[in-house]
Phi, psi and omega in degrees: 000135174261116185287326183158201178229150180296151180214192180288347179236007183224127182230140177245141172227142183296315181212174176287358169297343177256032185298317180299314178298325178294320178297319177299318179298320179300312181296318182293323177292319177301319182291332182267319190233353179083002178163168179173204182222148176229133178241132169259131182113009180228132179284166185292349175266006176092000180285132181279115181259327186093153181229126178293130183250122175252183182296331185253004187302307183294323180294321179296321177296314180299316182292322179297319179292316181295324186275340190233011173235128176230137353295167186293146171237159184233084186284164172262116184240125183208155173276133177230159181241115183240123181056035178078008182243142181281135178223170175244126178251132177240116177250131187216153174203157181191145183247014185248034178300147014274148177253128179266139175238120184052039175079006181233159179257131178235156179225137181282128177229110187058243179247025181238158179252113183253132176290134183287141172274172179300319180295321180291325177295317178298316179295323180301312180292326179296316179296322181295320180292323185270003184298132182265167189272329184272110185293310190292333179264002180281159179297138182268344186086002179262162174252174180303323181294343180275357178264133181282119178294323179297316180294319181293317180295320179296320177298315182299321177298316179296317180293322176296316180296331180286343181082011183258354174228129184270327182279154183254172182290135176234280176232162179302311183300315183292316181293316178298322178296314181294330179274003180063037184252019177242143175235108182056041176086355180241155183298138175271183184296325178297319178297317180296320182292328184266327191226011182295143177291324180237078186299147180262352185277150178223156169233140176252132183232139184213150171241127180254147186290331184228202177275357182251154179273073183235296185253125178274131165273334180200142180212122185219158174233151174220148179240141180177187173283174181303309183294324178295318181291325176298315179297316182295317180293320178298318180293325178298317177295316180302318183288338191237022173235171187267151179236142181253129177272124181233135178266123177286116184298328184284325184244352183060023177272141179277128179247141176259119184242122179287152182294333174233131184299127183294333177298322178288322177299312182294322177300315180295321180294314178299317179294329181294331177271326178297328184252006181295143171270100186287348177280344175273129187288353184288143179280158165293151186225145171237122182235125180251114178256174181295335184241358184197167174235130181241137175239117187242142170224143180280070177212114185291153180288147181305133181300138178084357180239159176230162177305327181298331179298330181270337179285328179267002175089001183272343181278138177259145185300129176235114184258128174289329181236078188299323181289315178298318179298323179296318179295319179290332176291318180303325182266009179064024174283331172221165170256151187259020184240030175069029185261358186302310181295322180293322179296320177298312182298315181295318180295318179293321179297320180295325181272354181072031181252130178283150182213167176207142174251125186238101171290130181242170182299323185240016181177199183213135183235135171254127183246129173246122181272129183283123183298141182294334182294341177268346196296330181269357183284152175287141175277100187300132173076011182239143173229112182055040176080003181253152177292131186265118170101145183298318184292324178298316180295320178296323178299314180298319180294318179296316179300318180295316182295325179288324181288325184252011180077331179201174177219152180239170178300316180299318180295318179294321178301314179289321182297316184261351182068040180240169178289163179296328178297315178294320179300317178298321180294321178296314180295318179298320178297321179292324176294315181298329180270005176079015180273329180233155169239155186233158176207155179096168179273187185303321185279333185240019186293135178235150181238135184239142177296134185255317183237107186299327184259014185295324179233131183289150175271176172087238191303319184300331180300331184249019172094016179290000000 
């Protein structure tokens, strides 16, 4: 199993024999992003090897971090089981940068830990002093060339079709300016989150064997823009939950009904990004348990309010990211009047599905309880949480490409939870069969749906 790939907030070590290097990675990630995760038992290419766990293993990791990082951080250290193998997961965060490791300052650059030079230390402190409070309208550090014209144009078409934007697409600079997505002529964080060519956002998705967060049947990460991650997470839930076949008495047509309404899942996912605290390094999460589905975002609920205030209509919408919420409103991904929780509640009530909203100290979780009437049913078209069959995977890729105008290797890797090598093979097969057409070189290659009726929609998607 390939767990994922290292990034600026994620580090892998084969064993705790690399404990010192792991401590350095923690400090460098804290200095760059304020938090992240470290796994022992996974090689740097993402292969799960497993880590032998003794009575003192977790304590040794804890003591190394406490003794060799200043100022102190208090990580969450636990044994986890991935692909049936024991590993050690360290989750950490801190707001008191700079953090010294073994008396030196390091900074995360891609998936490496670089010791800071004197000039970099000076620049580090200058940025910290000048840091502004509004995340979404702050400078992203990107240029206009780092914004995807295809993603921006596709968004504008969707916003135009929704009737919430009257002007049409012209140039990147002009459209970003009209959408208030420029800071001193360069894209701000909201622009990067929605339209960046190399998105920095991630979602973590997991399937647990029981009702407890102990043993993983599947654990995956995907990187993308906000809309891409919402689509990928929704598809992950779709692929790994049960569907009930019901015969419509009036027409005798067979209907496929998901155990939890997908409209409520998508609403919760969109809201999880609109209200996410992007300054907290923790990822949004989707967790599928034997009895429930949880969607979590690291954004605390507004002080003085409760979810019930929004269910009875008395709560007014409060956006942590007003600019990002505005962009998502234009495309009808969210409503701007505090109706998200009520829409989830109403949809679940209509479907007879129980739900719960849980404000937490460091975030907010929406829980959907899986109905018992589905529990004994076969998960159609799935084998061990994976999409079963070449045609099913091609269907998902085609649907994604039509919705987003095109698809890339990275998007397919996250969508299907496969390696980039497998994603390339799937895309190449679809091109060879005349389902997709391609353009661009290896680094910028895009794939477009060629024959709209080449693969049927509906039942085949779920293994009929």
